[in-house]
MARBA-3410 file (N, C-alpha, C, O; in Angstrom, 1 decimal):
254
51.7,130.2,144.7,52.6,130.8,143.7,53.0,129.7,142.7,53.5,128.7,143.1 ~ 52.9,130.0,141.4,53.2,129.1,140.4,54.7,129.0,140.2,55.4,130.0,140.4 ~ 55.2,127.9,139.7,56.6,127.7,139.5,56.9,128.2,138.1,56.2,127.9,137.1 ~ 57.9,129.1,138.0,58.3,129.6,136.7,59.1,128.5,136.0,59.9,127.8,136.5 ~ 58.9,128.4,134.6,59.5,127.4,133.9,61.0,127.4,133.9,61.7,126.4,134.0
61.6,128.7,134.0,63.1,128.8,134.0,63.6,128.2,135.3,64.7,127.7,135.3 ~ 62.9,128.4,136.4,63.3,127.8,137.7,63.3,126.3,137.7,64.3,125.6,138.1 ~ 62.3,125.7,137.1,62.2,124.3,137.0,63.3,123.7,136.1,63.9,122.7,136.4 ~ 63.6,124.4,135.0,64.6,124.0,134.1,66.0,124.1,134.7,66.9,123.2,134.6 ~ 66.2,125.2,135.5,67.5,125.4,136.2,67.7,124.3,137.2,68.8,123.7,137.3
66.7,123.9,138.0,66.8,122.9,139.0,67.1,121.5,138.3,67.9,120.8,138.8 ~ 66.4,121.3,137.2,66.6,120.0,136.4,68.0,119.9,135.9,68.6,118.8,136.0 ~ 68.5,121.0,135.4,69.9,121.0,134.9,70.9,120.7,136.0,71.9,119.9,135.8 ~ 70.7,121.3,137.1,71.7,121.1,138.3,71.6,119.6,138.7,72.6,119.0,139.0 ~ 70.4,119.1,138.8,70.2,117.7,139.3,70.8,116.8,138.3,71.5,115.8,138.7
70.6,117.0,137.0,71.1,116.1,136.0,72.6,116.1,136.0,73.2,115.0,135.7 ~ 73.3,117.2,136.3,74.7,117.3,136.2,75.4,116.8,137.5,76.6,116.5,137.5 ~ 74.6,116.8,138.6,75.2,116.4,139.9,75.4,114.9,140.0,74.6,114.1,139.5 ~ 76.5,114.5,140.6,76.9,113.1,140.7,76.7,112.5,142.1,76.6,111.3,142.3 ~ 76.6,113.4,143.1,76.5,113.0,144.5,75.5,114.0,145.1,75.8,115.1,145.5
74.2,113.5,145.3,73.2,114.3,145.8,72.8,113.9,147.2,72.8,112.7,147.6 ~ 72.5,114.9,148.0,71.9,114.7,149.3,70.5,115.4,149.4,70.4,116.6,149.0 ~ 69.5,114.6,149.7,68.2,115.2,149.9,67.8,115.1,151.4,67.9,114.1,152.0 ~ 67.3,116.2,151.9,66.7,116.3,153.3,65.3,116.6,153.2,64.9,117.5,152.6 ~ 64.4,115.7,153.8,63.0,115.9,153.7,62.5,116.1,155.1,63.0,115.6,156.1
61.4,116.9,155.2,60.8,117.2,156.5,59.3,116.9,156.4,58.8,116.3,155.5 ~ 58.6,117.4,157.5,57.2,117.1,157.7,56.3,117.5,156.5,55.2,116.9,156.3 ~ 56.7,118.5,155.8,55.9,119.0,154.7,55.6,117.9,153.6,54.6,117.9,153.0 ~ 56.6,117.0,153.4,56.4,116.0,152.4,55.3,115.0,152.9,54.5,114.6,152.1 ~ 55.4,114.6,154.2,54.3,113.7,154.7,53.0,114.4,154.8,51.9,113.7,154.6
53.0,115.7,155.0,51.7,116.4,155.1,50.9,116.3,153.8,49.7,116.4,153.8 ~ 51.6,116.2,152.7,51.0,116.0,151.4,50.2,114.7,151.2,49.4,114.5,150.4 ~ 50.6,113.8,152.1,49.9,112.5,152.1,48.7,112.5,153.1,48.0,111.5,153.3 ~ 48.6,113.6,153.9,47.5,113.7,154.8,47.9,113.6,156.3,47.0,113.5,157.1 ~ 49.2,113.5,156.5,49.7,113.4,157.9,49.9,114.8,158.5,50.7,115.6,157.9
49.3,115.2,159.6,49.5,116.5,160.1,50.9,116.6,160.7,51.4,115.7,161.3 ~ 51.5,117.8,160.6,52.7,118.1,161.2,52.5,118.4,162.7,51.3,118.5,163.1 ~ 53.5,118.4,163.5,53.4,118.8,164.9,52.8,120.1,165.1,52.2,120.4,166.1 ~ 53.0,121.0,164.1,52.4,122.4,164.3,51.0,122.5,163.8,50.4,123.6,164.0 ~ 50.5,121.5,163.2,49.1,121.5,162.7,48.1,121.1,163.8,48.5,120.1,164.6
47.0,121.7,163.9,46.0,121.2,164.9,45.4,119.9,164.6,45.1,119.6,163.4 ~ 45.3,119.0,165.5,44.7,117.7,165.3,43.2,117.8,165.5,42.6,118.8,166.0 ~ 42.5,116.7,165.1,41.0,116.7,165.2,40.7,115.5,166.1,41.5,114.6,166.3 ~ 39.5,115.6,166.7,39.0,114.5,167.5,39.6,114.4,168.9,40.0,115.4,169.4 ~ 39.7,113.2,169.4,40.2,113.0,170.8,41.5,113.6,171.1,41.7,114.2,172.1
42.5,113.5,170.1,43.8,113.9,170.4,44.0,115.4,170.3,45.1,115.9,170.5 ~ 43.0,116.1,169.9,43.2,117.6,169.7,43.4,118.3,171.0,43.9,119.4,171.0 ~ 43.0,117.7,172.1,43.2,118.3,173.4,44.6,118.2,174.0,44.9,118.7,175.0 ~ 45.4,117.4,173.3,46.8,117.2,173.8,47.8,117.9,172.9,47.6,118.1,171.7 ~ 48.8,118.4,173.6,49.9,119.1,172.8,51.0,118.1,172.5,51.6,117.5,173.4
51.2,117.8,171.2,52.2,116.9,170.8,53.6,117.2,171.4,54.4,116.3,171.6 ~ 53.9,118.5,171.5,55.2,118.8,172.1,55.4,118.3,173.5,56.5,118.2,174.0 ~ 54.3,118.1,174.2,54.4,117.6,175.6,54.3,116.1,175.7,54.7,115.5,176.6 ~ 53.7,115.5,174.6,53.6,114.0,174.7,54.9,113.4,174.2,55.2,112.2,174.6 ~ 55.6,114.0,173.3,56.8,113.4,172.7,58.0,113.7,173.5,59.0,114.2,173.0
58.0,113.3,174.8,59.1,113.4,175.7,59.3,112.2,176.6,58.3,111.5,176.8 ~ 60.5,111.9,177.1,60.7,110.8,178.0,59.9,111.1,179.3,59.5,110.2,180.0 ~ 59.8,112.4,179.7,59.1,112.7,180.9,57.6,112.3,180.8,57.1,111.8,181.7 ~ 57.0,112.6,179.6,55.6,112.3,179.4,55.4,110.7,179.5,54.5,110.3,180.0 ~ 56.4,110.0,178.9,56.3,108.6,178.8,56.4,108.0,180.2,55.7,107.1,180.6
57.4,108.5,181.0,57.6,108.0,182.4,56.4,108.3,183.3,56.0,107.6,184.1 ~ 55.7,109.5,183.0,54.6,109.9,183.8,53.3,109.1,183.5,52.6,108.7,184.4 ~ 53.1,108.9,182.2,51.9,108.3,181.8,52.2,107.4,180.5,51.8,107.8,179.4 ~ 52.8,106.3,180.7,53.2,105.5,179.5,52.0,104.9,178.7,52.1,104.8,177.5 ~ 50.9,104.7,179.4,49.7,104.3,178.7,49.3,105.3,177.7,49.0,105.0,176.5
49.2,106.6,178.1,48.7,107.7,177.3,49.6,107.8,176.1,49.2,107.9,174.9 ~ 50.9,107.9,176.3,51.9,108.1,175.2,51.9,106.9,174.3,52.0,107.1,173.0 ~ 51.8,105.7,174.8,51.8,104.5,173.9,50.5,104.5,173.0,50.6,104.2,171.8 ~ 49.4,104.9,173.6,48.1,105.0,172.8,48.3,106.0,171.7,47.8,105.9,170.6 ~ 48.9,107.1,172.1,49.1,108.2,171.1,49.9,107.8,169.9,49.6,108.1,168.8
51.0,107.1,170.2,51.9,106.6,169.1,51.3,105.5,168.3,51.6,105.4,167.1 ~ 50.5,104.7,169.0,49.7,103.7,168.2,48.8,104.4,167.3,48.6,103.9,166.1 ~ 48.1,105.4,167.7,47.2,106.2,166.8,48.0,106.8,165.7,47.5,106.8,164.6 ~ 49.2,107.4,166.0,50.0,108.0,164.9,50.5,106.9,163.9,50.5,107.2,162.7 ~ 50.8,105.7,164.4,51.2,104.7,163.5,50.0,104.3,162.5,50.2,104.1,161.3
48.8,104.2,163.1,47.7,103.8,162.3,47.4,104.8,161.2,47.0,104.5,160.1 ~ 47.6,106.1,161.6,47.4,107.1,160.6,48.4,107.0,159.5,48.0,107.2,158.3 ~ 49.7,106.8,159.8,50.7,106.6,158.8,50.4,105.4,157.9,50.7,105.4,156.7 ~ 49.9,104.3,158.6,49.7,103.1,157.8,48.5,103.3,156.8,48.5,102.7,155.8 ~ 47.6,104.1,157.2,46.4,104.3,156.4,46.5,105.3,155.2,45.5,105.5,154.5
47.6,106.0,155.1,47.8,106.9,154.0,48.8,106.3,153.1,49.5,105.4,153.4 ~ 48.9,106.9,151.9,49.8,106.4,150.8,50.9,107.4,150.6,50.7,108.6,150.7 ~ 52.0,106.9,150.1,53.1,107.8,149.7,52.5,108.7,148.5,51.7,108.2,147.7 ~ 52.9,109.9,148.5,52.4,110.8,147.5,53.4,111.0,146.3,54.5,110.4,146.4 ~ 53.1,111.7,145.2,54.0,111.8,144.1,55.4,112.4,144.5,56.4,112.1,143.8
55.5,113.2,145.6,56.8,113.7,146.0,57.7,112.5,146.5,58.8,112.4,146.1 ~ 57.1,111.6,147.3,57.8,110.4,147.7,58.3,109.6,146.6,59.4,109.2,146.5 ~ 57.4,109.4,145.6,57.7,108.5,144.5,58.8,109.2,143.6,59.6,108.5,143.0 ~ 58.7,110.5,143.5,59.7,111.2,142.6,61.1,111.1,143.2,62.1,110.8,142.5 ~ 61.2,111.2,144.6,62.5,111.1,145.2,63.0,109.6,145.0,64.2,109.5,144.8
62.2,108.6,145.2,62.6,107.3,145.0,63.0,107.0,143.6,64.0,106.3,143.3 ~ 62.3,107.6,142.6,62.7,107.4,141.2,64.0,108.1,140.9,64.8,107.5,140.2 ~ 64.3,109.3,141.5,65.6,109.9,141.3,66.7,109.2,141.9,67.8,109.1,141.3 ~ 66.5,108.6,143.1,67.5,107.8,143.7,67.8,106.6,142.9,69.0,106.3,142.7 ~ 66.8,105.9,142.3,67.1,104.7,141.5,67.8,105.1,140.2,68.7,104.4,139.8
67.4,106.3,139.6,68.1,106.7,138.4,69.6,107.0,138.6,70.4,106.6,137.9 ~ 69.9,107.7,139.7,71.3,108.0,140.0,72.1,106.7,140.3,73.2,106.6,139.9 ~ 71.5,105.8,141.0,72.1,104.5,141.2,72.4,103.7,139.9,73.5,103.1,139.8 ~ 71.4,103.8,139.0,71.6,103.0,137.8,72.7,103.5,136.9,73.3,102.8,136.1 ~ 73.1,104.8,137.1,74.2,105.4,136.3,75.4,105.6,137.2,76.3,106.4,136.9
75.5,104.8,138.2,76.7,104.8,139.1,77.0,106.1,139.8,78.1,106.5,140.0 ~ 75.9,106.8,140.1,76.0,108.0,140.9,75.3,107.8,142.2,74.8,106.7,142.4 ~ 75.2,108.8,143.1,74.6,108.5,144.4,73.6,109.6,144.8,73.7,110.7,144.4 ~ 72.6,109.1,145.6,71.7,110.0,146.2,71.4,109.5,147.6,70.9,108.4,147.8 ~ 71.8,110.3,148.6,71.6,110.0,150.0,70.4,110.7,150.5,70.3,111.9,150.4
69.4,109.9,151.0,68.1,110.5,151.4,68.1,110.5,153.0,68.2,109.5,153.6 ~ 68.1,111.8,153.5,68.0,112.0,154.9,66.6,112.5,155.2,66.2,113.5,154.6 ~ 65.9,111.9,156.2,64.6,112.4,156.5,64.4,112.7,158.0,65.0,112.0,158.8 ~ 63.6,113.7,158.3,63.2,114.0,159.6,61.9,113.3,160.0,61.5,113.3,161.1 ~ 61.3,112.6,159.0,60.0,112.0,159.2,60.2,110.6,159.8,61.3,109.9,159.5
59.3,110.1,160.5,59.4,108.8,161.2,58.3,107.8,160.7,58.2,106.7,161.2 ~ 57.6,108.2,159.6,56.5,107.4,159.2,56.8,106.3,158.2,55.9,105.4,158.0 ~ 57.9,106.2,157.6,58.3,105.1,156.7,57.7,105.3,155.3,57.8,104.3,154.5 ~ 57.1,106.4,155.0,56.5,106.6,153.6,57.5,106.6,152.5,57.2,106.2,151.4 ~ 58.7,107.1,152.8,59.8,107.0,151.8,60.1,105.6,151.3,60.2,105.3,150.2
60.2,104.7,152.3,60.5,103.3,152.0,59.4,102.7,151.3,59.6,101.9,150.4 ~ 58.1,103.0,151.7,57.0,102.4,151.0,56.9,102.9,149.5,56.3,102.2,148.7 ~ 57.5,104.1,149.2,57.5,104.6,147.9,58.6,104.0,147.0,58.7,104.1,145.8 ~ 59.6,103.2,147.7,60.6,102.6,147.0,62.0,103.1,147.3,63.0,102.6,146.7 ~ 62.1,104.1,148.1,63.5,104.6,148.5,64.2,103.6,149.4,63.6,102.8,150.1
65.5,103.6,149.2,66.3,102.6,150.0,67.4,103.3,150.8,67.8,104.4,150.5 ~ 67.8,102.6,151.8,68.9,103.0,152.7,68.6,104.5,153.2,69.5,105.3,153.1 ~ 67.4,104.7,153.7,67.0,106.0,154.2,67.7,106.3,155.5,67.6,105.5,156.4 ~ 68.3,107.5,155.7,68.9,107.9,156.9,67.8,108.6,157.8,67.4,109.7,157.4 ~ 67.3,108.0,158.8,66.2,108.5,159.6,66.7,109.2,160.8,66.9,108.5,161.9
67.0,110.5,160.8,67.7,111.1,161.9,66.8,111.3,163.1,67.3,111.6,164.2 ~ 65.5,111.2,162.9,64.6,111.3,164.1,64.0,110.0,164.5,63.1,109.9,165.3 ~ 64.6,108.9,163.9,64.1,107.6,164.3,62.9,107.1,163.4,62.6,107.7,162.4 ~ 62.3,106.1,163.9,61.2,105.5,163.1,60.1,105.0,164.1,60.4,104.5,165.1 ~ 58.9,105.1,163.6,57.7,104.6,164.4,57.5,103.1,164.2,56.7,102.5,164.9
58.2,102.6,163.2,58.0,101.2,162.8,58.9,100.2,163.6,58.9,99.0,163.4 ~ 59.8,100.8,164.5,60.6,99.9,165.4,60.5,100.5,166.8,60.5,101.7,167.0 ~ 60.3,99.5,167.8,60.2,99.9,169.2,61.3,99.2,169.9,61.9,98.2,169.5 ~ 61.7,99.7,171.1,62.7,99.1,171.9,62.4,99.0,173.4,61.6,99.8,173.9 ~ 63.0,98.1,174.0,62.8,97.9,175.5,63.5,99.0,176.3,64.6,99.4,176.0
62.8,99.5,177.3,63.4,100.5,178.1,64.5,100.0,179.0,65.2,100.8,179.6 ~ 64.6,98.7,179.2,65.7,98.2,180.0,66.9,97.7,179.2,68.0,98.1,179.5 ~ 66.6,96.9,178.2,67.7,96.3,177.4,68.1,97.1,176.1,69.1,96.9,175.5 ~ 67.2,97.9,175.7,67.3,98.6,174.4,67.2,97.7,173.2,67.4,98.1,172.0 ~ 66.8,96.4,173.4,66.5,95.5,172.3,65.4,96.0,171.4,64.3,96.4,171.9
65.6,96.1,170.1,64.7,96.6,169.2,63.8,95.5,168.6,64.2,94.4,168.4 ~ 62.5,95.8,168.4,61.5,94.9,167.8,60.7,95.6,166.8,60.2,96.7,167.0 ~ 60.6,95.0,165.6,59.7,95.6,164.6,58.3,95.8,165.1,57.8,94.9,165.8 ~ 57.7,96.9,164.8,56.3,97.1,165.3,55.4,96.0,164.9,54.4,95.7,165.6 ~ 55.6,95.4,163.7,54.6,94.4,163.2,54.7,93.2,164.2,53.7,92.3,164.1
55.7,93.0,165.0,55.8,91.9,165.9,55.3,92.2,167.3,55.4,91.3,168.2 ~ 54.8,93.4,167.5,54.3,93.8,168.8,52.8,93.6,168.9,52.1,93.7,167.9 ~ 52.3,93.3,170.1,50.9,93.2,170.3,50.4,94.4,171.0,51.0,94.8,172.1 ~ 49.4,95.1,170.5,48.8,96.2,171.1,47.6,95.9,171.9,46.6,96.6,171.9 ~ 47.6,94.7,172.6,46.5,94.3,173.4,46.5,95.0,174.7,45.5,95.2,175.4
47.7,95.5,175.1,47.9,96.1,176.4,48.6,97.5,176.2,49.5,97.6,175.3 ~ 48.2,98.5,176.9,48.8,99.8,176.9,49.2,100.2,178.3,48.3,100.3,179.2 ~ 50.5,100.4,178.6,51.6,100.3,177.6,52.0,98.9,177.3,51.4,98.0,177.9 ~ 53.0,98.7,176.4,53.3,97.3,176.0,54.5,96.8,176.9,55.6,97.4,176.9 ~ 54.3,95.7,177.6,55.4,95.2,178.4,56.5,94.5,177.5,56.2,94.0,176.5
57.7,94.6,178.0,58.8,94.0,177.3,59.1,92.6,177.9,58.7,92.4,179.1 ~ 59.9,91.8,177.2,60.3,90.5,177.8,61.1,90.6,179.0,61.1,89.8,179.9 ~ 61.9,91.7,179.1,62.8,91.9,180.2,62.1,92.6,181.4,62.8,92.8,182.4 ~ 60.8,92.8,181.3,60.1,93.4,182.5,60.0,94.9,182.4,59.5,95.5,183.3 ~ 60.5,95.5,181.3,60.3,96.9,181.1,59.1,97.2,180.3,58.2,96.5,180.2
59.2,98.3,179.6,58.2,98.7,178.6,58.8,98.9,177.3,60.0,99.1,177.1 ~ 57.9,98.8,176.2,58.3,99.1,174.9,58.0,100.6,174.5,56.9,101.0,174.8 ~ 59.0,101.3,173.9,58.8,102.6,173.5,59.2,102.7,172.0,60.0,102.0,171.6 ~ 58.6,103.6,171.3,59.0,103.8,169.9,60.5,104.3,169.7,60.9,105.1,170.6 ~ 61.1,103.8,168.7,62.5,104.2,168.4,62.5,105.6,167.7,63.0,105.7,166.6
61.9,106.6,168.4,61.8,107.9,167.9,62.6,108.8,168.8,62.7,108.6,170.1 ~ 63.3,109.8,168.3,64.0,110.8,169.1,63.0,111.8,169.6,62.5,112.6,168.9 ~ 62.8,111.7,170.9,61.9,112.6,171.6,62.6,113.9,171.9,63.8,114.0,171.9 ~ 61.8,115.0,172.1,62.4,116.3,172.5,63.3,116.1,173.7,62.9,115.5,174.7 ~ 64.5,116.7,173.6,65.4,116.6,174.7,66.4,115.4,174.6,67.4,115.3,175.3
66.2,114.5,173.6,67.1,113.4,173.4,68.0,113.7,172.2,67.7,114.5,171.4 ~ 69.1,113.0,172.2,70.1,113.2,171.2,69.8,112.4,169.9,69.2,111.3,170.0 ~ 70.2,112.9,168.8,70.0,112.2,167.6,70.9,110.9,167.5,72.0,111.0,168.1 ~ 70.5,109.9,166.7,71.3,108.7,166.6,72.7,109.0,166.1,72.8,109.7,165.0 ~ 73.7,108.6,166.7,75.1,108.9,166.3,75.4,108.5,164.9,76.0,109.2,164.1
75.0,107.2,164.6,75.3,106.7,163.3,74.6,107.5,162.2,75.2,107.8,161.1 ~ 73.4,107.9,162.4,72.6,108.7,161.4,73.3,110.0,161.2,73.4,110.5,160.1 ~ 73.7,110.6,162.3,74.4,111.9,162.2,75.7,111.8,161.4,76.1,112.6,160.6 ~ 76.5,110.8,161.7,77.8,110.6,161.1,77.6,110.4,159.6,78.3,110.9,158.8 ~ 76.6,109.6,159.2,76.3,109.4,157.8,75.9,110.6,157.1,76.2,110.9,156.0
75.1,111.4,157.8,74.6,112.7,157.3,75.7,113.7,157.0,75.8,114.2,155.9 ~ 76.6,113.8,158.0,77.7,114.8,157.8,78.7,114.3,156.8,79.3,115.1,156.1 ~ 78.9,113.0,156.7,79.8,112.5,155.6,79.2,112.7,154.3,80.0,113.1,153.3 ~ 77.9,112.5,154.1,77.3,112.8,152.8,77.3,114.2,152.4,77.6,114.6,151.3 ~ 77.1,115.1,153.4,77.2,116.5,153.1,78.6,117.0,152.7,78.7,117.9,151.9
79.6,116.4,153.3,81.0,116.8,153.0,81.4,116.3,151.6,82.3,116.9,151.0 ~ 80.7,115.3,151.1,81.0,114.7,149.8,80.1,115.1,148.6,80.4,114.9,147.5 ~ 78.9,115.7,148.9,77.9,115.9,147.9,78.3,117.1,147.0,79.0,118.0,147.5 ~ 77.7,117.1,145.8,77.9,118.3,145.0,76.5,119.0,144.8,76.4,120.1,144.1 ~ 75.5,118.4,145.4,74.1,119.1,145.4,73.4,118.7,146.7,73.3,117.5,147.0
72.8,119.7,147.3,72.0,119.4,148.5,70.6,120.0,148.2,70.4,121.1,147.8 ~ 69.6,119.2,148.4,68.2,119.6,148.1,67.4,119.5,149.4,67.3,118.4,150.0 ~ 66.8,120.6,149.8,65.9,120.6,151.0,64.5,120.6,150.6,64.1,121.4,149.8 ~ 63.7,119.6,151.1,62.3,119.5,150.6,61.3,119.4,151.8,61.5,118.5,152.6 ~ 60.4,120.3,151.8,59.3,120.2,152.8,59.7,120.4,154.2,59.1,119.8,155.1
60.7,121.2,154.4,61.1,121.5,155.8,61.3,123.0,156.0,61.7,123.7,155.1 ~ 60.9,123.4,157.2,60.9,124.8,157.5,62.3,125.4,157.7,62.5,126.6,157.6 ~ 63.3,124.5,157.8,64.7,125.0,158.0,65.0,125.7,159.3,65.8,126.5,159.4 ~ 64.2,125.3,160.3,64.3,125.9,161.7,64.7,124.9,162.8,65.1,125.4,163.9 ~ 64.6,123.6,162.5,64.8,122.6,163.6,66.3,122.2,163.5,66.6,121.6,162.4
67.0,122.4,164.5,68.4,122.0,164.5,68.6,120.5,164.9,67.7,120.1,165.7 ~ 69.6,119.8,164.5,70.7,120.3,163.7,70.4,120.3,162.2,71.2,120.8,161.4 ~ 69.3,119.7,161.8,69.0,119.5,160.4,69.0,120.8,159.6,69.3,120.9,158.4 ~ 68.6,121.9,160.3,68.5,123.2,159.7,69.8,123.7,159.2,69.9,124.5,158.3 ~ 70.9,123.2,159.8,72.2,123.7,159.4,72.8,122.8,158.3,73.9,123.1,157.8
72.2,121.7,158.0,72.7,120.8,157.0,73.0,121.5,155.6,74.1,121.3,155.0 ~ 72.0,122.3,155.2,72.2,122.9,153.9,73.3,123.9,153.9,74.0,124.1,152.9 ~ 73.5,124.6,155.0,74.6,125.5,155.2,75.9,124.8,155.1,76.9,125.3,154.5 ~ 76.0,123.7,155.8,77.3,122.9,155.8,77.6,122.4,154.4,78.8,122.5,153.9 ~ 76.6,121.9,153.6,76.8,121.5,152.3,77.3,122.6,151.4,78.2,122.5,150.6
76.6,123.8,151.5,77.0,124.9,150.7,78.4,125.4,151.0,79.2,125.7,150.1 ~ 78.8,125.4,152.3,80.2,125.7,152.6,81.2,124.8,152.0,82.4,125.1,151.8 ~ 80.8,123.5,151.8,81.6,122.5,151.2,81.6,122.6,149.7,82.3,121.8,149.0 ~ 80.9,123.6,149.1,80.9,123.8,147.7,79.8,123.2,146.9,79.8,123.3,145.7 ~ 78.8,122.7,147.6,77.7,122.1,146.9,76.7,123.1,146.4,76.5,124.2,147.0
76.0,122.8,145.3,74.9,123.6,144.8,73.7,123.3,145.8,73.7,122.3,146.5 ~ 72.8,124.2,145.9,71.6,124.0,146.8,70.3,124.4,146.1,70.2,125.3,145.4 ~ 69.3,123.5,146.4,68.0,123.7,145.9,67.0,123.5,147.1,67.2,122.7,147.9 ~ 66.0,124.4,147.1,65.0,124.3,148.2,63.6,124.1,147.5,63.3,124.9,146.6 ~ 62.8,123.2,148.0,61.4,123.0,147.5,60.6,123.0,148.8,60.7,122.2,149.6
59.7,124.0,148.9,58.8,124.1,150.1,57.6,125.0,149.7,57.7,125.9,148.8 ~ 56.5,124.8,150.4,55.3,125.6,150.2,55.5,127.1,150.5,55.0,127.9,149.8 ~ 56.3,127.3,151.5,56.5,128.7,152.0,58.0,129.0,152.1,58.8,128.1,152.2 ~ 58.3,130.3,152.0,59.7,130.7,152.1,60.2,130.3,153.5,59.5,130.2,154.5 ~ 61.5,130.0,153.6,62.2,129.6,154.9,63.4,130.5,155.1,63.7,131.3,154.2
64.1,130.4,156.2,65.3,131.2,156.4,66.4,130.9,155.4,67.3,131.7,155.2 ~ 66.3,129.8,154.7,67.3,129.4,153.7,66.9,129.9,152.3,67.8,129.8,151.4 ~ 65.7,130.3,152.1,65.3,130.6,150.7,66.2,131.7,150.0,66.4,131.6,148.8 ~ 66.6,132.7,150.8,67.4,133.8,150.2,68.7,133.4,149.6,69.3,134.1,148.8 ~ 69.4,132.3,150.1,70.7,132.0,149.7,70.9,130.8,148.8,72.0,130.5,148.4
69.8,130.0,148.7,70.0,128.8,147.9,70.1,129.2,146.4,69.7,130.2,146.0 ~ 70.7,128.2,145.6,70.8,128.5,144.2,69.5,128.5,143.4,69.3,129.4,142.5 ~ 68.6,127.7,143.8,67.2,127.6,143.2,66.2,127.4,144.3,66.4,126.4,145.1 ~ 65.2,128.3,144.4,64.1,128.1,145.4,62.8,127.9,144.6,62.4,128.7,143.8 ~ 62.2,126.8,144.9,60.9,126.4,144.2,59.8,126.4,145.2,59.8,125.5,146.1
58.9,127.3,145.1,57.8,127.4,146.1,56.6,126.5,145.6,56.1,126.7,144.5 ~ 56.3,125.5,146.4,55.2,124.7,146.0,55.3,123.3,146.7,56.2,123.1,147.4 ~ 54.3,122.5,146.5,54.2,121.1,147.1,55.2,120.2,146.3,55.3,120.3,145.1 ~ 55.9,119.4,147.1,56.9,118.5,146.4,56.2,117.6,145.4,56.8,117.2,144.4 ~ 55.0,117.2,145.7,54.3,116.3,144.8,53.9,116.9,143.5,53.6,116.2,142.5
53.9,118.2,143.4,53.7,118.9,142.2,55.0,119.4,141.5,55.2,119.3,140.3 ~ 55.9,119.9,142.3,57.2,120.4,141.8,58.1,119.3,141.3,58.6,119.4,140.2 ~ 58.4,118.3,142.1,59.3,117.3,141.7,59.0,116.6,140.4,59.9,116.4,139.6 ~ 57.8,116.1,140.2,57.5,115.5,138.9,57.7,116.4,137.7,58.2,116.0,136.7 ~ 57.5,117.7,137.9,57.8,118.7,136.8,59.3,118.7,136.5,59.8,118.8,135.4
60.1,118.8,137.6,61.5,118.8,137.5,62.1,117.6,136.8,62.9,117.6,135.9 ~ 61.6,116.4,137.3,62.1,115.2,136.8,61.7,114.9,135.3,62.4,114.3,134.5 ~ 60.6,115.5,134.9,60.1,115.3,133.5,61.1,116.1,132.6,61.2,115.7,131.4 ~ 61.7,117.1,133.1,62.7,117.9,132.3,63.9,117.0,131.9,64.6,117.2,130.9 ~ 64.2,116.1,132.8,65.4,115.2,132.5,65.0,113.8,132.2,65.8,112.8,132.3
63.7,113.6,131.8,63.1,112.4,131.4,63.3,111.2,132.3,63.7,110.1,131.9 ~ 63.0,111.5,133.6,63.0,110.4,134.6,61.6,110.1,134.9,60.8,110.9,135.3 ~ 61.2,108.8,134.6,59.9,108.4,134.9,59.6,108.1,136.3,60.5,107.5,137.0 ~ 58.4,108.4,136.8,58.1,108.2,138.2,57.1,107.0,138.3,56.7,106.6,139.4
END
């Protein structure tokens, strides 16, 4: 479905006038770089495993070698792809707002670090990150680049194992990230949801919370979501195509 010019212009006008923006991104943004979402079928060796069953503390405790190898594979996939125009557009908008003493808080459900590689700063990673691992005994965190993947699973200095700092199914979201998210939603005048189905809680309710606080709302997604019917502007399409069009309307270079 093609984007209507009036929708693009309307979104651009709202973004240009907004002084405090919150953007929430989901797996759809990373999918445009070639990373499969949890709902997409994998290829090759890992196609026989259900990601929903591997991404749990139970799976790690049962077979830490298998889960560690899987996350190492997921990291290498994220490492080998590049941020797409959607990532770069978000980073450009964040920098633009900062340059004119306005704000853009970027909240992501993604763990791949592609936003940071595109130039985004101070990203709120509510599902954690694959680029940091922690000891199962001490919770001491170590950057992934400082870990050796000569052994699976990875032993920690304290005699435990290293696990990715990712929120697995059944675990609670990081308190600091949640607090920052809710504070930003309470203060923003615009909330933009990008590349997310709007069905995974608590992030699915973020846009509702912002709207109840009086913020304008924009959704950018390939397919309609439960939120499409009530947002101020809904743009159907890939973020890497839609966002550059929107930013060009307000003369922001990517």
